C-alpha positions as CSV (number, residue, x, y, z in Angstrom):
1,X,0.2,-0.2,-0.1
2,X,1.4,3.9,-0.8
3,X,2.7,5.4,2.3
4,X,3.4,8.5,1.0
5,X,0.3,9.4,-0.7
6,X,-0.8,13.6,-0.5
7,X,-4.1,13.3,2.5
8,X,-5.6,15.7,-0.3
9,X,-5.2,18.2,-3.1
10,X,-4.3,21.5,-2.2
11,X,-6.8,24.2,-3.5
12,X,-6.0,26.5,-6.3
13,X,-3.7,23.7,-7.7
14,X,-4.9,23.0,-11.1
15,X,-7.3,20.1,-10.3
16,X,-10.6,20.1,-12.5
17,X,-13.5,22.0,-11.6
18,X,-12.0,22.9,-8.0
19,X,-14.0,26.1,-7.2
20,X,-11.3,27.2,-4.3
21,X,-7.9,29.0,-4.2
22,X,-5.2,29.0,-1.9
23,X,-7.2,32.6,-0.7
24,X,-10.9,30.5,0.3
25,X,-11.3,31.2,3.7
26,X,-11.2,28.1,5.9
27,X,-14.2,26.9,8.1
28,X,-12.3,24.6,11.7
29,X,-15.3,24.9,13.6
30,X,-19.2,24.6,14.2
31,X,-19.5,28.4,14.1
32,X,-17.5,29.5,11.7
33,X,-19.4,27.3,9.0
34,X,-22.1,29.1,9.8
35,X,-20.1,32.6,9.6
36,X,-18.9,31.6,6.0
37,X,-21.8,30.3,4.9
38,X,-24.1,33.6,5.5
39,X,-21.4,35.9,5.0
40,X,-20.9,34.2,1.0
41,X,-20.8,37.1,-1.4
42,X,-22.3,34.4,-4.2
43,X,-23.0,30.4,-5.5
44,X,-19.5,30.3,-6.5
45,X,-17.8,31.3,-3.6
46,X,-19.8,29.5,-1.6
47,X,-18.9,26.0,-3.5
48,X,-15.5,27.0,-3.1
49,X,-15.9,27.6,1.2
50,X,-17.5,24.3,1.4
51,X,-14.9,22.8,-0.5
52,X,-11.9,23.6,2.0
53,X,-14.0,23.2,5.1
54,X,-12.2,21.8,8.3
55,X,-14.9,21.9,10.8
56,X,-15.5,18.2,12.1
57,X,-12.3,16.7,13.3
58,X,-13.8,13.0,12.9
59,X,-14.6,13.5,9.0
60,X,-11.1,15.3,8.6
61,X,-9.3,12.7,9.9
62,X,-11.3,9.7,7.6
63,X,-11.6,11.4,4.5
64,X,-7.7,12.0,4.0
65,X,-6.6,8.9,5.9
66,X,-8.6,7.2,2.6
67,X,-6.9,9.4,0.7
68,X,-3.7,8.2,1.5
69,X,-4.1,4.5,2.2
70,X,-6.1,4.1,-0.6
71,X,-8.3,1.7,-2.1
72,X,-6.0,-1.2,-4.4
73,X,-8.4,-0.8,-7.2
74,X,-7.4,3.1,-7.5
75,X,-3.8,3.1,-5.9
76,X,-2.4,5.0,-8.8
77,X,-4.9,7.9,-8.2
78,X,-5.2,10.8,-6.7
79,X,-7.8,11.3,-4.1
80,X,-9.7,14.5,-3.8
81,X,-9.3,14.5,0.1
82,X,-10.9,17.3,1.0
83,X,-15.0,18.0,1.3
84,X,-17.3,17.3,-2.2
85,X,-19.4,21.1,-3.0
86,X,-22.6,20.7,-4.8
87,X,-22.3,20.8,-8.8
88,X,-24.5,21.2,-11.8
89,X,-26.7,24.2,-13.3
90,X,-26.1,27.1,-10.8
91,X,-29.9,27.9,-11.8
92,X,-31.8,24.2,-11.6
93,X,-35.5,23.6,-11.6
94,X,-34.2,20.2,-9.7
95,X,-32.2,19.9,-6.4
96,X,-31.0,16.4,-6.1
97,X,-29.7,15.8,-2.4
98,X,-27.7,12.9,-1.2
99,X,-26.5,12.0,2.4
100,X,-22.9,12.3,2.0
101,X,-19.9,11.8,-0.5
102,X,-18.6,8.3,-0.6
103,X,-14.8,7.8,0.5
104,X,-13.6,6.1,-2.6
105,X,-16.2,8.0,-5.1
106,X,-16.8,11.5,-4.4
107,X,-13.9,11.6,-1.7
108,X,-11.5,10.1,-4.6
109,X,-13.2,12.1,-8.0
110,X,-14.1,16.0,-6.4
111,X,-17.4,15.4,-7.5
112,X,-20.8,14.5,-5.7
113,X,-21.8,10.9,-6.6
114,X,-19.4,10.3,-9.3
115,X,-16.6,7.2,-9.5
116,X,-18.8,4.7,-7.7
117,X,-21.9,2.2,-8.6
118,X,-24.5,4.1,-7.0
119,X,-23.5,7.5,-8.8
120,X,-23.0,5.3,-12.0
121,X,-26.9,4.5,-11.8
122,X,-27.7,7.5,-11.0
123,X,-26.4,9.4,-13.9
124,X,-27.4,6.4,-15.7
125,X,-31.3,7.5,-15.1
126,X,-30.6,11.4,-15.5
127,X,-29.2,10.6,-18.8
128,X,-32.3,9.0,-20.0
129,X,-34.7,11.5,-19.0
130,X,-32.0,14.2,-20.2
131,X,-30.9,15.6,-17.2
132,X,-27.4,15.0,-17.3
133,X,-25.5,14.9,-20.8
134,X,-23.7,11.9,-20.5
135,X,-24.7,8.4,-19.2
136,X,-21.9,8.4,-17.2
137,X,-19.6,10.4,-14.3
138,X,-16.0,9.4,-13.8
139,X,-14.1,12.4,-11.9
140,X,-14.1,16.1,-12.3
141,X,-13.5,17.3,-15.3
142,X,-14.9,14.9,-17.8
143,X,-17.1,16.7,-19.3
144,X,-20.3,15.7,-17.6
145,X,-22.9,18.0,-17.3
146,X,-26.2,18.8,-15.8
147,X,-29.1,20.1,-17.3
148,X,-31.6,21.7,-15.4
149,X,-30.3,20.3,-12.2
150,X,-27.9,21.1,-9.5
151,X,-26.8,18.1,-6.7
152,X,-25.3,18.2,-3.4
153,X,-25.2,16.4,-0.2
154,X,-26.5,17.1,3.7
155,X,-22.6,16.2,4.8
156,X,-20.0,17.2,2.2
157,X,-17.3,14.8,3.4
158,X,-17.2,11.3,3.2
159,X,-17.9,9.5,7.0
160,X,-16.9,5.9,8.5
161,X,-19.2,3.7,7.6
162,X,-21.2,5.7,5.4
163,X,-22.5,7.3,8.8
164,X,-21.8,10.7,10.0
165,X,-23.1,12.3,13.8
166,X,-25.9,13.9,14.4
167,X,-23.5,16.9,15.4
168,X,-21.7,16.0,12.5
169,X,-25.1,17.2,10.6
170,X,-25.9,20.0,12.0
171,X,-22.3,21.8,11.7
172,X,-22.6,20.9,8.3
173,X,-26.5,21.9,7.6
174,X,-25.2,25.5,6.9
175,X,-23.3,25.1,3.6
176,X,-26.8,23.1,2.5
177,X,-29.0,25.4,3.5
178,X,-27.6,28.9,2.4
179,X,-26.9,26.8,-1.1
180,X,-31.0,26.0,-0.9
181,X,-31.4,29.3,-0.4
182,X,-29.3,30.7,-3.0
183,X,-30.7,28.3,-6.2
184,X,-34.2,29.3,-4.4
185,X,-35.5,31.4,-7.2
186,X,-35.8,28.6,-10.0
187,X,-36.0,25.5,-8.1
188,X,-39.7,23.7,-9.0
189,X,-38.7,20.4,-7.2
190,X,-36.0,18.6,-4.7
191,X,-35.7,15.0,-5.0
192,X,-33.4,13.7,-2.3
193,X,-32.4,10.2,-2.1
194,X,-32.6,8.3,0.8
195,X,-34.3,8.8,4.2
196,X,-31.0,10.1,5.7
197,X,-31.3,13.0,3.3
198,X,-35.1,13.4,3.1
199,X,-34.6,14.1,7.2
200,X,-31.4,15.8,6.3
201,X,-32.6,18.5,4.2
202,X,-35.8,19.6,6.3
203,X,-34.3,22.1,8.4
204,X,-32.1,23.3,5.3
205,X,-35.2,23.8,3.1
206,X,-36.8,25.8,6.9
207,X,-33.9,27.7,7.5
208,X,-33.9,28.9,3.4
209,X,-37.6,29.7,3.7
210,X,-40.0,27.7,2.8
211,X,-42.9,27.0,3.6
212,X,-42.8,23.1,5.1
213,X,-46.0,20.4,6.2
214,X,-46.4,19.5,9.8
215,X,-45.6,17.0,11.2
216,X,-43.5,15.5,8.6
217,X,-44.6,13.3,6.1
218,X,-42.7,9.6,6.4
219,X,-40.3,8.9,3.9
220,X,-40.8,6.7,0.9
221,X,-40.0,6.1,-2.8
222,X,-42.2,8.1,-5.1
223,X,-43.2,9.9,-1.5
224,X,-44.3,13.9,-2.8
225,X,-44.7,16.6,-0.3
226,X,-45.9,20.0,-1.4
227,X,-43.9,22.9,-0.2
228,X,-44.3,26.6,-0.1
229,X,-41.5,28.4,-2.1
230,X,-39.8,30.9,0.1
231,X,-40.8,34.7,0.3
232,X,-39.7,36.5,-3.2
233,X,-39.3,34.3,-5.0
234,X,-40.3,35.0,-8.9
235,X,-43.1,32.1,-8.6
236,X,-45.6,31.4,-6.1
237,X,-46.8,27.4,-6.8
238,X,-46.1,24.7,-4.5
239,X,-42.5,23.3,-4.8
240,X,-42.4,19.5,-5.1
241,X,-40.2,17.1,-2.8
242,X,-40.2,13.8,-4.0
243,X,-38.6,10.6,-2.5
244,X,-36.3,8.0,-3.8
245,X,-34.7,5.2,-2.4
246,X,-31.1,5.3,-2.8
247,X,-29.2,3.6,-6.0
248,X,-26.8,1.7,-3.4
249,X,-25.4,-1.3,-4.7
250,X,-27.6,-3.6,-1.6
251,X,-30.7,-1.8,-3.2
252,X,-30.0,-2.1,-6.6
253,X,-28.6,-5.4,-6.1
254,X,-31.6,-6.5,-4.6
255,X,-33.8,-4.9,-6.9
256,X,-35.4,-3.0,-4.3
257,X,-34.6,-0.1,-6.9
258,X,-34.7,-0.9,-10.2
259,X,-34.2,1.4,-13.6
260,X,-37.7,1.8,-14.0
261,X,-38.5,3.2,-10.9
262,X,-35.2,5.9,-10.8
263,X,-36.1,7.2,-14.3
264,X,-39.9,7.5,-13.1
265,X,-38.7,10.0,-10.0
266,X,-36.5,12.0,-12.5
267,X,-39.4,12.2,-14.9
268,X,-41.6,13.5,-12.3
269,X,-39.0,15.8,-11.2
270,X,-38.4,17.1,-14.8
271,X,-42.0,16.9,-15.6
272,X,-42.9,19.4,-12.9
273,X,-44.3,23.0,-13.8
């Protein structure tokens, strides 16, 4: 196993689609996440700040350890090893939310939902329904482009065992809340990949000014909720929130999620006016 690998890609060092520079401010705790998310002048700067965050000590240690002790299949590849920022259309009609990057997926490739089996299923479906330019997403800079859609995660760093702690979710939440607020003017549908994303996006939507039903409806594949858009957005019609089973290997291998099921959710999201 290689021992001299870098734990992360330095910001501004030439990695494709790196949103940050050496001067991008870095959050080192929950208070700084809240301050830096709130003070970001625009979406591009917000993503840059997301991509250099070091607020959660356990997550920083894990993501960088994975980047050094690489999986054998990727031993010769450089790993991103940093938080994975939101990505896609800056004025999306559809916002797709997941839980967190995969250790050898987004943590390796530098792009959310990219470089693992779940992403293979997701991008293939998005391409089939006209929301992605290519049927695959290999790594940042591969030519992939989302069409009217944007992706983000409730937690921006790969967590051990794919399980961020409640404190880590809370610490990271301002990044998502600000991103949701920044794209609210164009968003007509929010798609949540998995129950954790369904739960995690709720406080972000509330903070961004969406009107939410009470109590929170239960997650399920194909579940639908109508949300009142934030005050001041150009559209007054309800925003649709959709539940979608996560295309994890366990779900796809067992048939809990099929290509037809994924496509149906994204067609519903695409066609919602």
